[in-house]
N, CA, C and O atoms as CSV, one atom per row, in Angstrom:
chain,resi,resn,atom,element,x,y,z
A,1,MET,N,N,-56.588,-19.342,86.744
A,1,MET,CA,C,-57.842,-19.658,87.153
A,1,MET,C,C,-57.645,-20.296,88.783
A,1,MET,O,O,-56.601,-20.672,89.315
A,2,PHE,N,N,-59.194,-20.264,89.411
A,2,PHE,CA,C,-59.596,-21.020,90.640
A,2,PHE,C,C,-60.104,-21.163,91.483
A,2,PHE,O,O,-60.702,-20.253,92.058
A,3,ILE,N,N,-60.049,-22.719,92.000
A,3,ILE,CA,C,-61.245,-24.128,92.611
A,3,ILE,C,C,-60.594,-23.474,93.353
A,3,ILE,O,O,-59.415,-23.149,93.495
A,4,ASP,N,N,-62.625,-23.136,94.364
A,4,ASP,CA,C,-62.249,-22.744,95.693
A,4,ASP,C,C,-63.167,-24.826,96.759
A,4,ASP,O,O,-64.301,-25.217,97.035
A,5,ARG,N,N,-61.795,-25.370,96.910
A,5,ARG,CA,C,-61.522,-26.366,96.877
A,5,ARG,C,C,-62.816,-26.477,98.388
A,5,ARG,O,O,-63.446,-27.490,98.690
A,6,MET,N,N,-62.887,-25.170,99.066
A,6,MET,CA,C,-63.882,-25.314,100.097
A,6,MET,C,C,-65.639,-25.079,99.597
A,6,MET,O,O,-66.399,-24.932,100.554
A,7,ASP,N,N,-65.813,-25.069,99.219
A,7,ASP,CA,C,-66.943,-24.717,97.882
A,7,ASP,C,C,-67.476,-26.128,98.190
A,7,ASP,O,O,-66.876,-27.018,97.587
A,8,PRO,N,N,-68.634,-26.584,99.129
A,8,PRO,CA,C,-69.505,-28.121,98.802
A,8,PRO,C,C,-70.527,-28.311,98.068
A,8,PRO,O,O,-71.324,-29.249,98.095
A,9,THR,N,N,-70.497,-27.372,97.382
A,9,THR,CA,C,-71.248,-27.782,95.682
A,9,THR,C,C,-70.366,-28.532,94.989
A,9,THR,O,O,-70.860,-29.489,94.392
A,10,TYR,N,N,-68.843,-28.322,94.867
A,10,TYR,CA,C,-68.364,-29.581,94.318
A,10,TYR,C,C,-68.117,-30.983,95.029
A,10,TYR,O,O,-66.999,-31.216,95.487
A,11,LYS,N,N,-69.107,-31.892,95.126
A,11,LYS,CA,C,-69.061,-33.329,95.663
A,11,LYS,C,C,-68.639,-34.413,94.509
A,11,LYS,O,O,-69.035,-34.762,93.397
A,12,VAL,N,N,-67.785,-34.677,95.268
A,12,VAL,CA,C,-67.235,-36.327,94.619
A,12,VAL,C,C,-68.206,-37.490,94.675
A,12,VAL,O,O,-68.493,-38.274,93.770
A,13,ASN,N,N,-68.842,-37.423,96.444
A,13,ASN,CA,C,-69.681,-38.308,96.775
A,13,ASN,C,C,-70.521,-38.304,97.332
A,13,ASN,O,O,-70.795,-37.106,97.258
A,14,ALA,N,N,-71.345,-38.770,97.980
A,14,ALA,CA,C,-72.709,-38.672,98.667
A,14,ALA,C,C,-72.579,-37.916,100.075
A,14,ALA,O,O,-73.446,-37.338,100.731
A,15,THR,N,N,-70.525,-38.203,100.453
A,15,THR,CA,C,-70.322,-37.538,101.900
A,15,THR,C,C,-69.239,-36.906,101.901
A,15,THR,O,O,-68.717,-36.318,102.848
A,16,GLU,N,N,-68.842,-37.022,100.746
A,16,GLU,CA,C,-66.869,-36.017,100.459
A,16,GLU,C,C,-67.216,-34.648,99.560
A,16,GLU,O,O,-68.344,-34.362,99.159
A,17,THR,N,N,-66.202,-33.994,99.367
A,17,THR,CA,C,-66.326,-32.840,98.734
A,17,THR,C,C,-64.859,-33.159,97.825
A,17,THR,O,O,-64.076,-34.078,98.068
A,18,ILE,N,N,-64.744,-32.274,96.867
A,18,ILE,CA,C,-63.104,-31.711,96.416
A,18,ILE,C,C,-62.182,-32.331,97.646
A,18,ILE,O,O,-61.485,-33.346,97.652
A,19,LYS,N,N,-62.424,-31.379,98.656
A,19,LYS,CA,C,-61.036,-31.029,99.376
A,19,LYS,C,C,-60.760,-32.879,100.202
A,19,LYS,O,O,-59.959,-33.374,100.996
A,20,HIS,N,N,-61.778,-33.276,99.532
A,20,HIS,CA,C,-61.253,-34.385,100.375
A,20,HIS,C,C,-60.315,-35.058,99.968
A,20,HIS,O,O,-59.551,-35.603,100.764
A,21,VAL,N,N,-60.144,-35.182,98.410
A,21,VAL,CA,C,-59.856,-35.870,97.402
A,21,VAL,C,C,-58.311,-35.340,97.232
A,21,VAL,O,O,-57.250,-35.925,97.450
A,22,ILE,N,N,-58.623,-33.819,96.692
A,22,ILE,CA,C,-57.565,-32.969,96.014
A,22,ILE,C,C,-55.871,-32.892,97.609
A,22,ILE,O,O,-56.062,-32.609,98.792
A,23,ALA,N,N,-54.893,-33.142,97.153
A,23,ALA,CA,C,-53.541,-33.167,98.357
A,23,ALA,C,C,-54.260,-31.291,98.380
A,23,ALA,O,O,-54.952,-30.591,97.641
A,24,GLU,N,N,-53.558,-31.161,99.706
A,24,GLU,CA,C,-54.164,-29.353,100.347
A,24,GLU,C,C,-52.563,-28.968,99.532
A,24,GLU,O,O,-52.508,-27.821,99.975
A,25,THR,N,N,-51.382,-29.082,98.765
A,25,THR,CA,C,-50.382,-28.254,98.377
A,25,THR,C,C,-50.469,-28.926,96.744
A,25,THR,O,O,-50.434,-30.116,96.433
A,26,ILE,N,N,-50.597,-27.666,95.806
A,26,ILE,CA,C,-49.996,-28.532,94.576
A,26,ILE,C,C,-48.588,-27.964,93.784
A,26,ILE,O,O,-47.969,-26.907,93.906
A,27,GLU,N,N,-48.411,-28.960,93.064
A,27,GLU,CA,C,-46.664,-28.946,92.737
A,27,GLU,C,C,-46.574,-28.875,91.763
A,27,GLU,O,O,-45.516,-28.324,91.458
A,28,GLY,N,N,-47.386,-29.264,90.642
A,28,GLY,CA,C,-47.822,-29.317,89.782
A,28,GLY,C,C,-48.700,-28.677,88.413
A,28,GLY,O,O,-49.248,-29.681,87.958
A,29,LEU,N,N,-49.103,-27.475,87.526
A,29,LEU,CA,C,-49.535,-27.761,86.418
A,29,LEU,C,C,-49.256,-27.736,84.763
A,29,LEU,O,O,-48.380,-27.205,84.080
A,30,ALA,N,N,-50.339,-28.507,84.473
A,30,ALA,CA,C,-49.672,-28.828,83.080
A,30,ALA,C,C,-50.584,-28.977,81.688
A,30,ALA,O,O,-50.675,-30.123,81.247
A,31,TRP,N,N,-51.161,-28.072,81.071
A,31,TRP,CA,C,-52.303,-28.578,80.211
A,31,TRP,C,C,-52.055,-29.329,79.318
A,31,TRP,O,O,-50.900,-29.372,78.895
A,32,GLY,N,N,-53.106,-30.185,78.736
A,32,GLY,CA,C,-52.948,-31.780,78.365
A,32,GLY,C,C,-53.851,-31.213,76.902
A,32,GLY,O,O,-54.238,-30.061,76.704
A,33,PRO,N,N,-54.056,-32.589,75.858
A,33,PRO,CA,C,-54.760,-32.176,74.842
A,33,PRO,C,C,-56.445,-31.495,74.973
A,33,PRO,O,O,-57.131,-31.590,75.991
A,34,ALA,N,N,-56.836,-30.878,73.812
A,34,ALA,CA,C,-58.093,-30.565,73.848
A,34,ALA,C,C,-59.113,-31.896,73.217
A,34,ALA,O,O,-58.647,-32.630,72.346
A,35,PHE,N,N,-60.376,-32.086,73.692
A,35,PHE,CA,C,-61.067,-32.431,73.612
A,35,PHE,C,C,-62.089,-31.583,72.496
A,35,PHE,O,O,-62.325,-30.400,72.250
A,36,LYS,N,N,-62.637,-33.193,71.873
A,36,LYS,CA,C,-63.165,-32.695,70.280
A,36,LYS,C,C,-64.977,-31.638,70.925
A,36,LYS,O,O,-65.822,-31.291,70.100
A,37,ASP,N,N,-65.104,-31.403,72.223
A,37,ASP,CA,C,-65.923,-30.601,72.203
A,37,ASP,C,C,-65.409,-29.110,72.711
A,37,ASP,O,O,-66.125,-28.204,73.138
A,38,GLY,N,N,-64.076,-29.108,72.557
A,38,GLY,CA,C,-63.429,-27.630,72.377
A,38,GLY,C,C,-62.097,-27.771,74.369
A,38,GLY,O,O,-60.997,-27.317,74.682
A,39,ARG,N,N,-63.137,-28.625,75.065
A,39,ARG,CA,C,-62.517,-28.384,76.381
A,39,ARG,C,C,-61.051,-28.737,76.456
A,39,ARG,O,O,-60.594,-29.417,75.538
A,40,GLN,N,N,-60.304,-28.375,77.387
A,40,GLN,CA,C,-58.725,-28.985,77.788
A,40,GLN,C,C,-58.411,-29.490,78.676
A,40,GLN,O,O,-58.703,-28.965,79.751
A,41,VAL,N,N,-57.661,-30.761,78.662
A,41,VAL,CA,C,-57.409,-31.431,80.110
A,41,VAL,C,C,-56.347,-29.958,81.063
A,41,VAL,O,O,-55.491,-29.115,80.795
A,42,LEU,N,N,-56.952,-30.325,81.943
A,42,LEU,CA,C,-55.566,-29.643,82.560
A,42,LEU,C,C,-55.022,-30.995,84.055
A,42,LEU,O,O,-55.554,-31.696,84.916
A,43,TYR,N,N,-53.807,-30.689,83.578
A,43,TYR,CA,C,-53.165,-32.386,84.961
A,43,TYR,C,C,-53.040,-31.184,85.620
A,43,TYR,O,O,-52.875,-30.059,85.148
A,44,VAL,N,N,-53.155,-31.613,86.970
A,44,VAL,CA,C,-52.693,-31.106,88.756
A,44,VAL,C,C,-52.606,-32.386,89.163
A,44,VAL,O,O,-53.369,-33.338,89.330
A,45,PHE,N,N,-50.796,-32.001,89.343
A,45,PHE,CA,C,-50.235,-32.714,89.837
A,45,PHE,C,C,-49.083,-32.342,91.726
A,45,PHE,O,O,-48.129,-31.568,91.649
A,46,SER,N,N,-49.442,-33.036,93.171
A,46,SER,CA,C,-49.049,-33.100,93.788
A,46,SER,C,C,-48.409,-34.154,94.159
A,46,SER,O,O,-48.577,-35.303,93.748
A,47,ASP,N,N,-47.204,-33.538,95.430
A,47,ASP,CA,C,-45.921,-34.976,96.391
A,47,ASP,C,C,-46.986,-35.366,97.050
A,47,ASP,O,O,-48.194,-35.357,96.815
A,48,ASN,N,N,-46.340,-35.701,97.892
A,48,ASN,CA,C,-46.726,-37.173,99.526
A,48,ASN,C,C,-45.716,-35.996,100.725
A,48,ASN,O,O,-45.267,-36.322,101.823
A,49,ASP,N,N,-45.619,-34.882,100.173
A,49,ASP,CA,C,-44.211,-34.054,100.935
A,49,ASP,C,C,-43.689,-34.858,102.355
A,49,ASP,O,O,-43.616,-34.466,103.520
A,50,VAL,N,N,-43.341,-36.240,101.671
A,50,VAL,CA,C,-42.237,-36.593,102.246
A,50,VAL,C,C,-42.894,-37.278,103.225
A,50,VAL,O,O,-42.127,-37.505,104.161
A,51,ASN,N,N,-44.515,-37.904,103.482
A,51,ASN,CA,C,-44.778,-38.486,104.133
A,51,ASN,C,C,-45.256,-39.565,103.821
A,51,ASN,O,O,-46.213,-39.563,103.047
A,52,PRO,N,N,-44.662,-40.979,104.398
A,52,PRO,CA,C,-45.404,-42.240,103.554
A,52,PRO,C,C,-46.972,-42.336,103.109
A,52,PRO,O,O,-47.535,-42.947,102.201
A,53,ARG,N,N,-47.640,-41.077,104.603
A,53,ARG,CA,C,-48.939,-41.679,104.688
A,53,ARG,C,C,-49.696,-40.704,104.213
A,53,ARG,O,O,-50.752,-40.439,104.787
A,54,LEU,N,N,-49.270,-39.964,103.027
A,54,LEU,CA,C,-50.260,-39.636,102.581
A,54,LEU,C,C,-49.622,-40.144,100.653
A,54,LEU,O,O,-48.522,-40.674,100.498
A,55,PRO,N,N,-50.557,-39.838,99.465
A,55,PRO,CA,C,-50.448,-40.253,98.671
A,55,PRO,C,C,-49.723,-39.703,97.420
A,55,PRO,O,O,-50.269,-38.606,97.304
A,56,THR,N,N,-48.905,-39.788,96.502
A,56,THR,CA,C,-48.882,-38.416,95.992
A,56,THR,C,C,-49.622,-39.016,94.756
A,56,THR,O,O,-49.816,-40.098,94.201
A,57,GLN,N,N,-49.984,-37.417,94.625
A,57,GLN,CA,C,-51.795,-37.380,93.192
A,57,GLN,C,C,-51.341,-36.829,92.016
A,57,GLN,O,O,-50.427,-36.017,91.872
A,58,SER,N,N,-51.978,-37.281,91.270
A,58,SER,CA,C,-52.417,-37.065,89.516
A,58,SER,C,C,-54.308,-36.746,89.567
A,58,SER,O,O,-55.400,-37.173,89.942
A,59,ASP,N,N,-53.638,-35.755,88.924
A,59,ASP,CA,C,-55.984,-35.310,88.655
A,59,ASP,C,C,-55.612,-34.438,87.354
A,59,ASP,O,O,-54.632,-33.885,86.856
A,60,LEU,N,N,-57.380,-34.708,87.030
A,60,LEU,CA,C,-56.816,-34.554,85.944
A,60,LEU,C,C,-58.489,-33.523,85.011
A,60,LEU,O,O,-59.292,-34.007,84.213
A,61,PHE,N,N,-58.451,-32.372,85.454
A,61,PHE,CA,C,-60.026,-31.902,85.006
A,61,PHE,C,C,-60.078,-31.182,83.505
A,61,PHE,O,O,-59.462,-30.290,82.922
A,62,ALA,N,N,-61.200,-32.118,83.217
A,62,ALA,CA,C,-61.679,-30.816,81.715
A,62,ALA,C,C,-62.161,-29.201,81.721
A,62,ALA,O,O,-63.034,-28.740,82.456
A,63,VAL,N,N,-61.580,-28.649,80.980
A,63,VAL,CA,C,-61.651,-26.867,81.471
A,63,VAL,C,C,-62.024,-26.528,79.551
A,63,VAL,O,O,-61.597,-26.959,78.480
A,64,ASP,N,N,-63.203,-25.370,80.076
A,64,ASP,CA,C,-63.935,-25.379,79.371
A,64,ASP,C,C,-63.450,-23.718,78.905
A,64,ASP,O,O,-64.290,-22.818,78.879
A,65,THR,N,N,-61.989,-23.476,78.552
A,65,THR,CA,C,-61.404,-22.561,78.537
A,65,THR,C,C,-61.963,-20.998,78.307
A,65,THR,O,O,-61.727,-19.903,78.819
A,66,ARG,N,N,-62.966,-21.587,77.092
A,66,ARG,CA,C,-63.725,-20.651,76.814
A,66,ARG,C,C,-64.929,-19.572,77.388
A,66,ARG,O,O,-65.369,-18.513,76.939
A,67,ALA,N,N,-65.223,-20.356,78.570
A,67,ALA,CA,C,-66.225,-20.114,79.242
A,67,ALA,C,C,-65.855,-19.847,80.152
A,67,ALA,O,O,-66.724,-19.516,80.959
A,68,ALA,N,N,-64.234,-19.796,80.704
A,68,ALA,CA,C,-63.725,-19.582,82.413
A,68,ALA,C,C,-62.721,-18.361,81.572
A,68,ALA,O,O,-61.778,-17.810,82.139
A,69,GLY,N,N,-63.038,-18.130,80.432
A,69,GLY,CA,C,-61.880,-16.589,79.463
A,69,GLY,C,C,-60.637,-16.864,80.146
A,69,GLY,O,O,-60.101,-16.175,81.014
A,70,ILE,N,N,-60.170,-18.173,79.549
A,70,ILE,CA,C,-58.634,-18.265,80.105
A,70,ILE,C,C,-58.518,-18.615,78.290
A,70,ILE,O,O,-59.143,-19.370,77.546
A,71,GLY,N,N,-57.144,-17.429,78.041
A,71,GLY,CA,C,-56.168,-17.568,77.053
A,71,GLY,C,C,-55.009,-18.375,77.135
A,71,GLY,O,O,-54.503,-18.349,78.257
A,72,ARG,N,N,-54.479,-19.019,76.380
A,72,ARG,CA,C,-52.705,-19.938,76.450
A,72,ARG,C,C,-52.487,-20.074,74.938
A,72,ARG,O,O,-53.349,-20.340,74.100
A,73,SER,N,N,-51.142,-19.839,74.733
A,73,SER,CA,C,-50.445,-20.393,73.612
A,73,SER,C,C,-49.277,-21.466,73.924
A,73,SER,O,O,-48.757,-21.628,75.029
A,74,SER,N,N,-48.969,-22.159,72.755
A,74,SER,CA,C,-48.344,-23.360,73.116
A,74,SER,C,C,-46.726,-22.373,73.036
A,74,SER,O,O,-46.416,-21.576,72.151
A,75,PRO,N,N,-46.129,-22.658,73.933
A,75,PRO,CA,C,-44.334,-22.570,73.769
A,75,PRO,C,C,-43.640,-22.772,72.433
A,75,PRO,O,O,-43.800,-23.910,71.989
A,76,LEU,N,N,-43.025,-22.086,71.796
A,76,LEU,CA,C,-42.266,-22.379,70.681
A,76,LEU,C,C,-40.679,-23.273,71.497
A,76,LEU,O,O,-39.741,-22.925,72.215
A,77,LEU,N,N,-41.253,-24.802,70.705
A,77,LEU,CA,C,-40.134,-25.367,71.070
A,77,LEU,C,C,-39.075,-25.570,70.184
A,77,LEU,O,O,-39.539,-25.471,69.049
A,78,ARG,N,N,-37.636,-25.853,70.140
A,78,ARG,CA,C,-36.786,-24.981,69.200
A,78,ARG,C,C,-36.441,-26.297,69.206
A,78,ARG,O,O,-37.356,-26.721,69.912
A,79,SER,N,N,-35.371,-27.855,68.762
A,79,SER,CA,C,-34.421,-28.584,68.403
A,79,SER,C,C,-32.805,-27.780,68.697
A,79,SER,O,O,-32.341,-27.190,67.721
A,80,PRO,N,N,-31.952,-27.762,70.046
A,80,PRO,CA,C,-30.073,-27.560,69.533
A,80,PRO,C,C,-30.251,-26.723,67.976
A,80,PRO,O,O,-30.480,-25.533,67.758
A,81,ALA,N,N,-29.990,-28.167,66.783
A,81,ALA,CA,C,-29.816,-27.324,65.389
A,81,ALA,C,C,-31.138,-26.316,64.990
A,81,ALA,O,O,-31.137,-25.551,64.026
A,82,THR,N,N,-32.007,-26.451,65.733
A,82,THR,CA,C,-32.914,-25.265,64.625
A,82,THR,C,C,-32.305,-23.964,65.294
A,82,THR,O,O,-32.152,-22.934,64.639
A,83,GLN,N,N,-31.764,-24.124,67.434
A,83,GLN,CA,C,-31.646,-22.586,67.660
A,83,GLN,C,C,-30.240,-22.333,67.521
A,83,GLN,O,O,-29.760,-21.532,68.322
A,84,ALA,N,N,-29.315,-22.967,66.480
A,84,ALA,CA,C,-28.045,-22.390,66.741
A,84,ALA,C,C,-28.347,-22.085,65.058
A,84,ALA,O,O,-27.521,-21.468,64.385
A,85,SER,N,N,-29.664,-22.612,64.467
A,85,SER,CA,C,-29.685,-21.894,63.173
A,85,SER,C,C,-30.085,-20.475,62.741
A,85,SER,O,O,-29.716,-19.612,61.944
A,86,ALA,N,N,-31.153,-20.700,63.797
A,86,ALA,CA,C,-31.746,-18.963,63.313
A,86,ALA,C,C,-30.650,-18.366,64.854
A,86,ALA,O,O,-31.127,-17.265,65.130
A,87,ARG,N,N,-29.738,-18.596,65.631
A,87,ARG,CA,C,-28.378,-17.306,65.717
A,87,ARG,C,C,-27.233,-17.234,64.660
A,87,ARG,O,O,-26.176,-16.608,64.583
A,88,GLY,N,N,-27.921,-18.186,63.839
A,88,GLY,CA,C,-26.647,-17.750,62.738
A,88,GLY,C,C,-25.754,-19.155,62.582
A,88,GLY,O,O,-24.854,-19.575,61.855
A,89,TYR,N,N,-26.130,-19.375,63.114
A,89,TYR,CA,C,-24.491,-20.735,63.443
A,89,TYR,C,C,-25.329,-22.061,62.394
A,89,TYR,O,O,-26.500,-22.372,62.176
A,90,ARG,N,N,-23.978,-22.562,61.950
A,90,ARG,CA,C,-24.369,-23.802,60.804
A,90,ARG,C,C,-23.615,-24.965,61.851
A,90,ARG,O,O,-23.579,-26.153,61.530
């Protein structure tokens, strides 16, 4: 997915666009839960680059993954006991 932070159509308010409120560097992305309408939460995280004048930010977006053509699958998480069982250990 691509978010063009310079696109002036992404208005936050009358005077600011998205580039004024989202950090310069994105440090992390994570999918969250799905809404009832099918959109998926996308969490976006940044840090302050060790600059006390910059805030650490976390933003979230509701993404229509079908309209955006984004496919995703959940990773298979296994407990240590399940991993050992899958390898034939008891």
